[in-house]
N, C-alpha and C positions, 0 to 999 in steps of 0.2 A: 591449472586452471581452477577458479573457484566455481562452485555450484552457486547459482543465484536466482532470486527472484526479481521478476521484470514487472515493471508497471507501465502501462501505456494509456492513452486515451484516444477516443474514437467517437463519431457521432451516431455509430449503430453498433451492435453487438455481432461477433462472429456467429455464423450458423454452419449447418453440416455442408452448405453449397459454397460459401465464400467467406473470406474475411472482410473487414470493413475497407471502404475505398481509401481512406486516408487514416493511417495510424501514426499518432505522435509519440515519441518517446518522452517518458516521465522520469523514471528512476530504476536503477538496479541495486541490489543488496547481496552482499557475499554471504553464503553459508546460512541464511535464514530468511524468513518472512517477517520483516521488522514490524513492530507496532504500528508505525506510520502507514506501512501498506496495508495492514488489517483495517486501520481506521477508515482509509481512503475507500475502501471496497465493503464499508460496513453498512451502507444505506441502500436498501433494494437490492441486496446480494444476491446473485443467481449464478448457478454453475453453467458455463457455456463450453462450446468445443475451443480446444487450444488452437491458436494461430500458428504455433510452431510444433507440437507434438500431436500424434494421433488420438490419444484418449481424450475424453471430455473432461479436461483438467484445468480448464480456465476458469477464472471467476470475474464477473462483470457487476458494475454497481453504478448508482448515480453520481455523477462526477460532482455536481454543485454541493449536494449534501455531504458527501465524504470529504472534500476539500474544506468545507465550513467546520465540520467536526474536527479534522486535524488542526485547523487554525485556531479554534477554540481550546484544545488541549494544549498547543504550543504556548498560548498566552498564559494559562495556569501554571505550566511548568516554568516558564519565564519569570513568574512573580518571585521565585526563589533563586533565580540566576540572573539577576540585573547587572551584575559586574563581570559576568562572563562573555567576554567579546566573541569567544568562538561559537557559543551558542547563538548570540545575537546574529552572527554572520550566517550560521546554517539556517535560521529562521528566515531571514532576508532572502537568501539565495533560494531556498525551497519555495517560498510564497510566490517570489517573482516568477519562477519557473512554471509553477501551477496556474498563474494567470495567463502566462504566455501560450501555455499548451492546453488551455481549457476546451473541453467538448462536452458532449451530452453524458459520456460514460467513462469510467475507468475500467481497464481490462487488466486483470493480474495473471501472469504466467507463473505457474507453480511447478513445472515438470522438473527442473534440476533439483529442487528442494525436495519434493516428494518422492524422488526416485532415490534419494540418499539411504533410504531405510528399506527393509525388505517387505513392507506393508505394501497392499495393493494401492496403486496411485490413486485411482478412482475413489476408493473408500477413504483414502487420505484427505482428499479434496472435499469430499461430502462432509467429513468430520470438521474440516477447517470452516467450510461455510455454515454448517449447522450449530457448532459448538464454540471454537476458538474464536472467530471473528465476532459473533455476538457477545461473547465474554468479553473481549477487548473494549468493544464499544460500550458495554453496561459500565465497565470500570472507569473508562473515560468520562462517561456521562456524570457518573457519581463524583468523579474528581472535579470536573468542571463546576459542579452543583456545589463543591464544598463539602461533600460527603464521604470522601475516600482520601483522606489526608495521607494515610500510610503508604497506599499505593502510588499516590502522586508524588511522595518523597522519594520512593525506590525509583521511580521513572526519572525523575529529576538528577538522582545520583548517577544514574548510568544512561543520561540522555543520548550520549554518541551512538550506543547500541540501537536505540529506538528510532532515532531520526537522522543521523548523519549518513544517509544512503548518498550514492552517486547519482545526481540529478543533471541530465544532459539531454541534447536534441539527438544523439547518436548513442545507442546501446549496444551491447555485443550483439544482440538480435535486433535490426533496425529493419524497417518495412518501406520499400519504395513508395513513393507518392504518384 
């Protein structure tokens, strides 16, 4: 079994008492929290209780803003991959799924990834929310603005690792409606 990061959407954030009423499945990614997941939770980022595990290791953010950031970066990456049919299919599948499962918030479940190291999971998520995600957002914004060509070229060269996650209405952890 692979350790995965899980991305969901909902119209409210989880709290200590309950999880949102309707949780929609967005994406899961094996062995990592990919750039796409970091960008989607990169606007209005806040740590929330996990919907799956006990510690507060979930991350929530504004859906519309995170989806827009990802779409903008995919356009910038695509400017060097016009002939890559696999990339075009990935972008089409991703954007269609994001439109279909739209809600007020993205909810990122990090538990399986942060538990792969001996580090404290809560501290790992705090570092992710305060350092890693803002850093990814800043690099993406600069690339979109035409000011980070080297980083953009590296993302383009390894786009599958950053964007080719499993997008589906049912993930390994799904929630009944």
